[in-house]
N, CA, C and O of each residue as an XYZ file, in Angstrom:
672
protein
N    -120.141     51.911   -186.967
C    -119.989     53.241   -187.479
C    -118.516     53.600   -187.523
O    -117.777     53.351   -186.570
N    -118.091     54.188   -188.638
C    -116.689     54.573   -188.830
C    -116.405     55.913   -188.183
O    -117.239     56.817   -188.148
N    -115.202     55.993   -187.679
C    -114.793     57.255   -187.085
C    -114.293     58.159   -188.202
O    -113.450     57.747   -188.999
N    -114.790     59.357   -188.270
C    -114.315     60.265   -189.321
C    -112.847     60.642   -189.093
O    -112.386     60.813   -187.964
N    -112.151     60.759   -190.201
C    -110.748     61.165   -190.117
C    -110.653     62.631   -189.725
O    -111.482     63.467   -190.087
N    -109.617     62.890   -188.979
C    -109.421     64.294   -188.631
C    -108.611     64.964   -189.737
O    -107.923     64.293   -190.506
N    -108.694     66.218   -189.806
C    -108.010     67.005   -190.838
C    -106.498     66.844   -190.749
O    -105.836     66.791   -191.785
N    -105.931     66.763   -189.557
C    -104.477     66.676   -189.411
C    -103.929     65.350   -189.932
O    -102.830     65.346   -190.487
N    -104.614     64.251   -189.790
C    -104.152     62.964   -190.294
C    -104.139     62.973   -191.816
O    -103.182     62.491   -192.423
N    -105.159     63.499   -192.432
C    -105.246     63.571   -193.885
C    -104.165     64.478   -194.438
O    -103.557     64.151   -195.457
N    -103.911     65.592   -193.807
C    -102.885     66.533   -194.274
C    -101.508     65.906   -194.223
O    -100.714     66.096   -195.145
N    -101.197     65.148   -193.148
C     -99.885     64.515   -193.046
C     -99.691     63.489   -194.151
O     -98.598     63.378   -194.706
N    -100.712     62.754   -194.472
C    -100.586     61.757   -195.540
C    -100.382     62.409   -196.898
O     -99.661     61.869   -197.737
N    -100.986     63.531   -197.125
C    -100.821     64.238   -198.396
C     -99.447     64.908   -198.495
O     -98.887     65.012   -199.586
N     -98.911     65.355   -197.379
C     -97.635     66.042   -197.381
C     -96.442     65.092   -197.422
O     -95.343     65.510   -197.786
N     -96.626     63.855   -197.066
C     -95.515     62.895   -197.021
C     -94.798     62.784   -198.370
O     -93.569     62.850   -198.383
N     -95.488     62.619   -199.507
C     -94.775     62.547   -200.788
C     -94.043     63.849   -201.123
O     -92.954     63.820   -201.697
N     -94.634     64.981   -200.767
C     -93.999     66.269   -201.046
C     -92.713     66.398   -200.226
O     -91.684     66.841   -200.735
N     -92.786     66.007   -198.953
C     -91.604     66.063   -198.091
C     -90.516     65.131   -198.610
O     -89.337     65.484   -198.585
N     -90.896     63.955   -199.077
C     -89.928     63.009   -199.623
C     -89.227     63.591   -200.852
O     -88.005     63.497   -200.970
N     -89.987     64.186   -201.757
C     -89.397     64.793   -202.956
C     -88.474     65.949   -202.587
O     -87.403     66.089   -203.176
N     -88.862     66.765   -201.640
C     -88.026     67.887   -201.220
C     -86.715     67.384   -200.621
O     -85.650     67.944   -200.880
N     -86.801     66.331   -199.825
C     -85.594     65.750   -199.225
C     -84.670     65.200   -200.294
O     -83.459     65.409   -200.225
N     -85.212     64.502   -201.281
C     -84.391     63.967   -202.367
C     -83.727     65.082   -203.173
O     -82.559     64.972   -203.544
N     -84.467     66.144   -203.440
C     -83.919     67.263   -204.205
C     -82.774     67.929   -203.448
O     -81.743     68.242   -204.042
N     -82.941     68.147   -202.156
C     -81.881     68.763   -201.361
C     -80.662     67.862   -201.261
O     -79.530     68.346   -201.282
N     -80.878     66.563   -201.152
C     -79.759     65.616   -201.099
C     -78.991     65.644   -202.411
O     -77.760     65.634   -202.405
N     -79.693     65.678   -203.527
C     -79.038     65.717   -204.836
C     -78.206     66.987   -204.987
O     -77.097     66.940   -205.517
N     -78.731     68.115   -204.526
C     -77.972     69.360   -204.608
C     -76.733     69.314   -203.727
O     -75.666     69.778   -204.129
N     -76.866     68.766   -202.548
C     -75.734     68.696   -201.622
C     -74.640     67.774   -202.139
O     -73.464     67.995   -201.849
N     -75.001     66.751   -202.895
C     -74.030     65.791   -203.403
C     -73.517     66.149   -204.783
O     -72.704     65.414   -205.344
N     -73.968     67.259   -205.345
C     -73.595     67.633   -206.703
C     -72.130     67.963   -206.822
O     -71.474     68.260   -205.823
N     -71.602     67.913   -208.043
C     -70.219     68.210   -208.376
C     -70.030     69.726   -208.387
O     -70.797     70.435   -209.038
N     -69.030     70.229   -207.682
C     -68.772     71.656   -207.619
C     -68.495     72.244   -208.991
O     -68.943     73.354   -209.280
N     -67.755     71.517   -209.863
C     -67.461     72.031   -211.196
C     -68.734     72.214   -211.999
O     -68.871     73.205   -212.716
N     -69.666     71.282   -211.895
C     -70.926     71.389   -212.616
C     -71.704     72.589   -212.121
O     -72.253     73.345   -212.922
N     -71.758     72.775   -210.815
C     -72.493     73.906   -210.263
C     -71.871     75.214   -210.730
O     -72.600     76.153   -211.050
N     -70.561     75.302   -210.777
C     -69.897     76.511   -211.218
C     -70.139     76.745   -212.692
O     -70.393     77.877   -213.104
N     -70.066     75.699   -213.491
C     -70.307     75.848   -214.915
C     -71.712     76.361   -215.175
O     -71.910     77.252   -216.002
N     -72.685     75.803   -214.473
C     -74.056     76.234   -214.673
C     -74.247     77.669   -214.214
O     -75.085     78.384   -214.762
N     -73.487     78.100   -213.219
C     -73.644     79.439   -212.686
C     -73.049     80.495   -213.603
O     -73.364     81.675   -213.450
N     -72.204     80.116   -214.545
C     -71.638     81.089   -215.465
C     -70.290     81.588   -215.022
O     -69.304     80.853   -215.082
N     -70.226     82.846   -214.572
C     -68.930     83.457   -214.344
C     -68.341     83.191   -212.969
O     -67.215     83.615   -212.707
N     -69.039     82.518   -212.095
C     -68.474     82.236   -210.781
C     -67.309     81.289   -210.898
O     -67.250     80.477   -211.821
N     -66.368     81.387   -209.956
C     -65.225     80.485   -210.017
C     -65.181     79.546   -208.840
O     -64.324     78.663   -208.797
N     -66.084     79.706   -207.871
C     -66.098     78.799   -206.731
C     -64.719     78.687   -206.136
O     -64.114     79.695   -205.773
N     -64.215     77.481   -206.031
C     -62.891     77.240   -205.471
C     -61.831     77.078   -206.548
O     -60.720     76.641   -206.246
N     -62.137     77.414   -207.784
C     -61.164     77.267   -208.869
C     -60.064     78.310   -208.733
O     -60.313     79.458   -208.367
N     -58.840     77.880   -209.039
C     -57.711     78.809   -209.077
C     -56.841     78.485   -210.277
O     -56.825     77.361   -210.777
N     -56.125     79.493   -210.719
C     -55.156     79.316   -211.794
C     -53.972     80.218   -211.502
O     -54.124     81.305   -210.946
N     -52.802     79.758   -211.881
C     -51.618     80.614   -211.787
C     -50.735     80.336   -212.997
O     -50.699     79.225   -213.526
N     -50.029     81.371   -213.416
C     -49.062     81.217   -214.486
C     -47.757     80.811   -213.821
O     -47.122     81.614   -213.137
N     -47.360     79.558   -214.027
C     -46.166     79.008   -213.382
C     -44.887     79.422   -214.101
O     -43.838     79.583   -213.477
N     -44.981     79.592   -215.420
C     -43.815     79.937   -216.214
C     -44.280     80.649   -217.467
O     -45.232     80.179   -218.089
N     -43.683     81.732   -217.872
C     -42.515     82.379   -217.295
C     -42.876     83.141   -216.019
O     -44.046     83.404   -215.741
N     -41.855     83.482   -215.262
C     -42.052     84.235   -214.028
C     -42.348     85.700   -214.349
O     -42.069     86.176   -215.449
N     -42.902     86.389   -213.395
C     -43.186     87.830   -213.502
C     -41.900     88.570   -213.871
O     -40.828     88.283   -213.338
N     -42.028     89.529   -214.794
C     -40.925     90.408   -215.222
C     -39.754     89.669   -215.865
O     -38.610     90.110   -215.757
N     -40.031     88.555   -216.529
C     -39.003     87.789   -217.224
C     -38.844     88.306   -218.650
O     -39.811     88.756   -219.265
N     -37.624     88.239   -219.171
C     -37.386     88.523   -220.586
C     -37.501     87.211   -221.340
O     -36.873     86.220   -220.967
N     -38.299     87.198   -222.400
C     -38.534     85.993   -223.190
C     -38.197     86.266   -224.644
O     -38.077     87.419   -225.059
N     -38.045     85.201   -225.410
C     -37.820     85.329   -226.843
C     -39.151     85.563   -227.568
O     -40.204     85.666   -226.939
N     -39.084     85.644   -228.861
C     -40.280     85.877   -229.668
C     -41.240     84.708   -229.666
O     -42.419     84.864   -229.984
N     -40.737     83.537   -229.309
C     -41.565     82.338   -229.161
C     -41.197     81.730   -227.810
O     -40.035     81.408   -227.565
N     -42.192     81.575   -226.934
C     -41.906     81.081   -225.593
C     -43.094     80.275   -225.072
O     -44.222     80.416   -225.545
N     -42.811     79.435   -224.094
C     -43.840     78.590   -223.481
C     -44.479     79.299   -222.292
O     -43.797     79.940   -221.492
N     -45.791     79.175   -222.191
C     -46.531     79.599   -221.004
C     -47.061     78.319   -220.372
O     -47.720     77.514   -221.031
N     -46.767     78.140   -219.086
C     -47.240     76.984   -218.336
C     -48.172     77.475   -217.236
O     -47.847     78.408   -216.502
N     -49.340     76.832   -217.131
C     -50.303     77.218   -216.099
C     -50.520     76.072   -215.122
O     -50.416     74.898   -215.477
N     -50.822     76.442   -213.887
C     -51.241     75.484   -212.867
C     -52.702     75.776   -212.580
O     -53.056     76.893   -212.204
N     -53.552     74.769   -212.756
C     -54.991     74.924   -212.569
C     -55.473     73.979   -211.473
O     -54.986     72.857   -211.343
N     -56.431     74.449   -210.694
C     -57.002     73.600   -209.641
C     -58.065     72.652   -210.178
O     -58.556     71.793   -209.447
N     -58.423     72.801   -211.449
C     -59.419     71.923   -212.075
C     -58.798     71.262   -213.301
O     -57.902     71.836   -213.920
N     -59.254     70.071   -213.661
C     -58.743     69.428   -214.872
C     -59.085     70.267   -216.110
O     -60.170     70.840   -216.202
N     -58.156     70.329   -217.044
C     -58.356     71.095   -218.269
C     -58.514     70.141   -219.445
O     -57.956     69.043   -219.448
N     -59.278     70.570   -220.441
C     -59.465     69.758   -221.636
C     -60.278     70.509   -222.665
O     -60.691     71.646   -222.437
N     -60.506     69.876   -223.791
C     -61.301     70.486   -224.849
C     -62.759     70.592   -224.393
O     -63.217     69.773   -223.595
N     -63.490     71.597   -224.894
C     -64.874     71.805   -224.457
C     -65.772     70.576   -224.575
O     -66.648     70.373   -223.734
N     -65.568     69.749   -225.610
C     -66.441     68.581   -225.768
C     -66.205     67.516   -224.697
O     -66.966     66.553   -224.608
N     -65.160     67.680   -223.884
C     -64.926     66.757   -222.771
C     -65.701     67.185   -221.530
O     -65.791     66.432   -220.560
N     -66.263     68.401   -221.560
C     -66.968     68.933   -220.400
C     -66.028     69.579   -219.395
O     -66.470     70.056   -218.350
N     -64.738     69.597   -219.701
C     -63.760     70.197   -218.794
C     -63.580     71.681   -219.096
O     -63.955     72.171   -220.161
N     -63.005     72.367   -218.144
C     -62.652     73.767   -218.333
C     -61.409     73.852   -219.217
O     -60.725     72.854   -219.441
N     -61.131     75.037   -219.707
C     -59.911     75.305   -220.461
C     -59.451     76.712   -220.081
O     -60.083     77.364   -219.250
N     -58.365     77.181   -220.677
C     -57.807     78.477   -220.315
C     -57.842     79.407   -221.521
O     -57.523     78.998   -222.637
N     -58.226     80.651   -221.294
C     -58.107     81.705   -222.300
C     -56.892     82.541   -221.910
O     -56.767     82.956   -220.757
N     -56.003     82.789   -222.860
C     -54.866     83.689   -222.649
C     -55.155     85.005   -223.356
O     -55.374     85.042   -224.567
N     -55.153     86.086   -222.578
C     -55.360     87.435   -223.112
C     -54.044     88.194   -223.010
O     -53.230     87.939   -222.123
N     -53.851     89.135   -223.939
C     -52.598     89.880   -223.988
C     -52.865     91.373   -223.893
O     -53.750     91.904   -224.564
N     -52.091     92.037   -223.052
C     -52.095     93.503   -222.937
C     -53.473     94.067   -222.608
O     -53.845     95.130   -223.105
N     -54.221     93.367   -221.783
C     -55.525     93.854   -221.349
C     -56.620     93.748   -222.383
O     -57.743     94.190   -222.140
N     -56.321     93.170   -223.533
C     -57.312     93.054   -224.606
C     -58.156     91.799   -224.382
O     -57.742     90.694   -224.731
N     -59.317     91.974   -223.809
C     -60.219     90.850   -223.562
C     -61.411     90.881   -224.509
O     -62.493     90.395   -224.182
N     -61.196     91.462   -225.694
C     -62.268     91.552   -226.687
C     -62.743     90.156   -227.089
O     -61.985     89.187   -227.044
N     -63.992     90.079   -227.476
C     -64.599     88.825   -227.925
C     -63.750     88.180   -229.009
O     -63.494     88.794   -230.045
N     -63.316     86.961   -228.781
C     -62.591     86.198   -229.784
C     -61.112     86.510   -229.906
O     -60.418     85.858   -230.686
N     -60.597     87.497   -229.153
C     -59.189     87.837   -229.270
C     -58.400     87.249   -228.105
O     -57.939     87.969   -227.219
N     -58.258     85.945   -228.126
C     -57.517     85.234   -227.094
C     -57.025     83.921   -227.674
O     -57.494     83.466   -228.717
N     -56.066     83.319   -226.973
C     -55.606     81.993   -227.332
C     -56.205     81.010   -226.344
O     -56.439     81.357   -225.186
N     -56.454     79.792   -226.789
C     -57.074     78.764   -225.958
C     -56.030     77.714   -225.595
O     -55.266     77.257   -226.444
N     -56.012     77.340   -224.314
C     -55.105     76.310   -223.820
C     -55.958     75.192   -223.243
O     -56.695     75.404   -222.279
N     -55.863     74.004   -223.826
C     -56.646     72.854   -223.361
C     -55.868     72.004   -222.361
O     -56.451     71.188   -221.647
N     -54.577     72.193   -222.313
C     -53.725     71.458   -221.382
C     -53.080     72.433   -220.415
O     -53.714     73.391   -219.974
N     -51.830     72.189   -220.089
C     -51.155     73.059   -219.133
C     -50.094     73.951   -219.761
O     -49.529     74.801   -219.073
N     -49.806     73.780   -221.062
C     -48.800     74.630   -221.710
C     -49.276     75.127   -223.065
O     -50.118     74.513   -223.720
N     -48.713     76.256   -223.460
C     -48.967     76.823   -224.787
C     -47.712     77.535   -225.246
O     -46.984     78.103   -224.431
N     -47.453     77.510   -226.536
C     -46.358     78.276   -227.115
C     -46.937     79.584   -227.637
O     -47.849     79.584   -228.464
N     -46.409     80.675   -227.156
C     -46.872     81.997   -227.581
C     -45.841     82.572   -228.533
O     -44.655     82.646   -228.214
N     -46.308     82.982   -229.714
C     -45.404     83.596   -230.692
C     -46.083     84.751   -231.413
O     -45.717     85.084   -232.540
N     -47.056     85.352   -230.777
C     -47.831     86.418   -231.412
C     -47.478     87.811   -230.929
O     -48.086     88.777   -231.390
N     -46.522     87.962   -230.018
C     -46.250     89.262   -229.419
C     -45.035     89.931   -230.036
O     -44.004     89.292   -230.246
N     -45.159     91.214   -230.324
C     -44.024     92.010   -230.819
C     -43.047     92.253   -229.678
O     -43.370     92.039   -228.510
N     -41.859     92.697   -230.031
C     -40.854     93.027   -229.023
C     -41.395     94.130   -228.113
O     -42.089     95.045   -228.555
N     -41.052     94.014   -226.824
C     -41.476     95.014   -225.851
C     -42.170     94.369   -224.653
O     -42.220     93.145   -224.536
N     -42.700     95.204   -223.773
C     -43.346     94.723   -222.555
C     -44.804     94.367   -222.829
O     -45.515     95.105   -223.510
N     -45.243     93.222   -222.290
C     -46.613     92.743   -222.492
C     -47.150     92.115   -221.207
O     -46.398     91.553   -220.412
N     -48.458     92.222   -221.023
C     -49.107     91.480   -219.940
C     -49.775     90.256   -220.545
O     -50.294     90.293   -221.660
N     -49.748     89.179   -219.787
C     -50.424     87.940   -220.178
C     -51.370     87.596   -219.043
O     -50.950     87.480   -217.892
N     -52.654     87.433   -219.368
C     -53.651     87.070   -218.371
C     -54.222     85.700   -218.722
O     -54.698     85.481   -219.835
N     -54.168     84.785   -217.765
C     -54.737     83.449   -217.929
C     -56.046     83.409   -217.148
O     -56.084     83.759   -215.968
N     -57.124     82.979   -217.816
C     -58.447     82.938   -217.202
C     -59.047     81.557   -217.440
O     -59.052     81.071   -218.571
N     -59.551     80.925   -216.389
C     -60.243     79.645   -216.565
C     -61.590     79.926   -217.219
O     -62.340     80.797   -216.780
N     -61.886     79.164   -218.286
C     -63.151     79.296   -219.001
C     -63.934     77.993   -218.892
O     -63.360     76.906   -218.827
N     -65.247     78.128   -218.875
C     -66.142     76.976   -218.855
C     -66.172     76.338   -220.243
O     -65.719     76.954   -221.208
N     -66.695     75.119   -220.363
C     -66.762     74.476   -221.681
C     -67.477     75.314   -222.746
O     -67.193     75.168   -223.935
N     -68.410     76.197   -222.330
C     -69.121     77.045   -223.300
C     -68.364     78.349   -223.592
O     -68.914     79.246   -224.232
N     -67.124     78.464   -223.138
C     -66.221     79.608   -223.313
C     -66.564     80.806   -222.440
O     -65.863     81.816   -222.508
N     -67.614     80.740   -221.621
C     -67.845     81.828   -220.670
C     -66.719     81.764   -219.643
O     -66.284     80.680   -219.252
N     -66.255     82.925   -219.215
C     -65.112     82.953   -218.324
C     -65.537     82.943   -216.860
O     -66.651     83.336   -216.514
N     -64.631     82.490   -216.022
C     -64.843     82.466   -214.581
C     -64.054     83.617   -213.969
O     -63.409     84.388   -214.680
N     -64.112     83.723   -212.661
C     -63.348     84.748   -211.956
C     -61.939     84.273   -211.618
O     -61.146     85.044   -211.077
N     -61.614     83.017   -211.927
C     -60.281     82.478   -211.638
C     -59.315     82.972   -212.701
O     -59.443     82.628   -213.876
N     -58.341     83.786   -212.280
C     -57.418     84.392   -213.242
C     -56.093     84.749   -212.589
O     -56.001     84.895   -211.370
N     -55.073     84.885   -213.422
C     -53.754     85.310   -212.979
C     -53.135     86.116   -214.112
O     -53.426     85.876   -215.284
N     -52.277     87.077   -213.760
C     -51.666     87.930   -214.774
C     -50.201     88.156   -214.447
O     -49.825     88.322   -213.287
N     -49.376     88.158   -215.497
C     -47.957     88.471   -215.355
C     -47.564     89.476   -216.436
O     -48.305     89.711   -217.391
N     -46.386     90.059   -216.263
C     -45.803     90.939   -217.265
C     -44.486     90.320   -217.715
O     -43.690     89.872   -216.890
N     -44.259     90.295   -219.030
C     -43.000     89.803   -219.598
C     -42.485     90.835   -220.599
O     -43.235     91.687   -221.075
N     -41.197     90.743   -220.906
C     -40.619     91.580   -221.947
C     -40.136     90.661   -223.058
O     -39.277     89.805   -222.849
N     -40.708     90.858   -224.252
C     -40.314     90.063   -225.412
C     -39.080     90.707   -226.020
O     -39.067     91.904   -226.307
N     -38.038     89.897   -226.214
C     -36.769     90.350   -226.761
C     -36.916     90.658   -228.242
O     -37.692     90.011   -228.945
N     -36.162     91.655   -228.717
C     -36.169     91.965   -230.153
C     -34.928     91.430   -230.844
O     -34.610     91.832   -231.963
N     -34.219     90.511   -230.165
C     -33.009     89.923   -230.735
C     -33.355     88.948   -231.854
O     -34.513     88.561   -232.009
N     -32.353     88.553   -232.631
C     -32.538     87.597   -233.728
C     -33.173     86.321   -233.201
O     -32.888     85.881   -232.088
N     -34.031     85.739   -234.011
C     -34.697     84.511   -233.621
C     -36.091     84.742   -233.069
O     -36.824     83.787   -232.811
N     -36.465     86.005   -232.885
C     -37.826     86.259   -232.428
C     -38.738     86.281   -233.638
O     -38.323     86.643   -234.739
N     -39.956     85.899   -233.426
C     -40.869     85.787   -234.564
C     -41.884     86.904   -234.641
O     -42.681     86.944   -235.578
N     -41.876     87.820   -233.677
C     -42.797     88.947   -233.756
C     -44.239     88.527   -233.687
O     -44.589     87.570   -232.997
N     -45.084     89.255   -234.412
C     -46.522     89.035   -234.375
C     -46.918     88.075   -235.484
O     -47.429     88.499   -236.520
N     -46.682     86.770   -235.270
C     -46.871     85.810   -236.357
C     -48.129     84.972   -236.239
O     -48.301     84.029   -237.012
N     -49.007     85.275   -235.310
C     -50.246     84.513   -235.235
C     -50.563     84.029   -233.851
O     -50.060     84.571   -232.866
N     -51.391     83.016   -233.762
C     -51.907     82.528   -232.491
C     -50.935     81.595   -231.799
O     -49.968     81.110   -232.387
N     -51.223     81.363   -230.545
C     -50.405     80.438   -229.768
C     -50.660     79.010   -230.218
O     -51.757     78.666   -230.658
N     -49.637     78.195   -230.099
C     -49.780     76.766   -230.320
C     -50.041     76.154   -228.962
O     -49.284     76.394   -228.023
N     -51.086     75.376   -228.839
C     -51.436     74.859   -227.526
C     -51.243     73.364   -227.436
O     -51.327     72.645   -228.432
N     -50.984     72.910   -226.225
C     -50.946     71.491   -225.940
C     -52.367     71.088   -225.621
O     -52.959     71.612   -224.678
N     -52.927     70.169   -226.387
C     -54.345     69.868   -226.239
C     -54.636     68.661   -225.375
O     -55.802     68.310   -225.193
N     -53.630     68.022   -224.843
C     -53.893     66.885   -223.970
C     -53.823     67.338   -222.531
O     -52.835     67.939   -222.108
N     -54.867     67.053   -221.777
C     -54.900     67.422   -220.368
C     -54.028     66.461   -219.579
O     -53.917     65.283   -219.919
N     -53.420     66.967   -218.536
C     -52.628     66.115   -217.646
C     -53.576     65.532   -216.620
O     -54.051     66.245   -215.737
N     -53.856     64.250   -216.726
C     -54.828     63.595   -215.861
C     -54.173     62.859   -214.703
O     -54.799     61.988   -214.098
N     -52.937     63.186   -214.384
C     -52.255     62.456   -213.336
C     -52.943     62.674   -212.007
O     -53.370     63.783   -211.686
N     -53.045     61.607   -211.241
C     -53.654     61.692   -209.927
C     -52.771     62.582   -209.080
O     -51.547     62.446   -209.089
N     -53.381     63.478   -208.361
C     -52.624     64.379   -207.515
C     -52.436     65.745   -208.150
O     -52.361     66.738   -207.427
N     -52.357     65.835   -209.462
C     -52.193     67.117   -210.140
C     -53.344     68.044   -209.785
O     -53.126     69.232   -209.549
N     -54.562     67.524   -209.744
C     -55.737     68.322   -209.462
C     -56.369     67.925   -208.131
O     -57.453     68.404   -207.800
N     -55.727     67.078   -207.380
C     -56.245     66.677   -206.083
C     -57.312     65.611   -206.155
O     -58.076     65.446   -205.204
N     -57.388     64.878   -207.260
C     -58.423     63.850   -207.396
C     -57.826     62.479   -207.210
O     -58.539     61.479   -207.287
């Protein structure tokens, strides 16, 4: 005569595959890439940081000048899956009214003479913005050789992939 199984033995055998799947799922989440998690989350910036390295705060610049950014994440074109930078001017963060920087520098030649704010914001590959941002104020000179409001920034589209630049 066979001994009937007890309820607790049967339950443990049924739960074993569920426990295994739960463990695998938690391990996958723990080992995931922080950039991917931030991108999927939308506007969160996690540990991302950005700073405008040049020009310095309250600098006088010509009508065409370089903006250099330091980013804690690799930058590149959206189809690379990397983040990029949106440059906003004078607090205008309207949809589509920004310049895109895929590398670490951009030439800005769209500002009229006078005082302007420049805000650099890290954006996800889908152009949604993160909370990682920096802002400076510059004064554009009205001297000869300035180009005034002549259009969008010219950007450097190659990311700097040097080891150490982003801590990788």
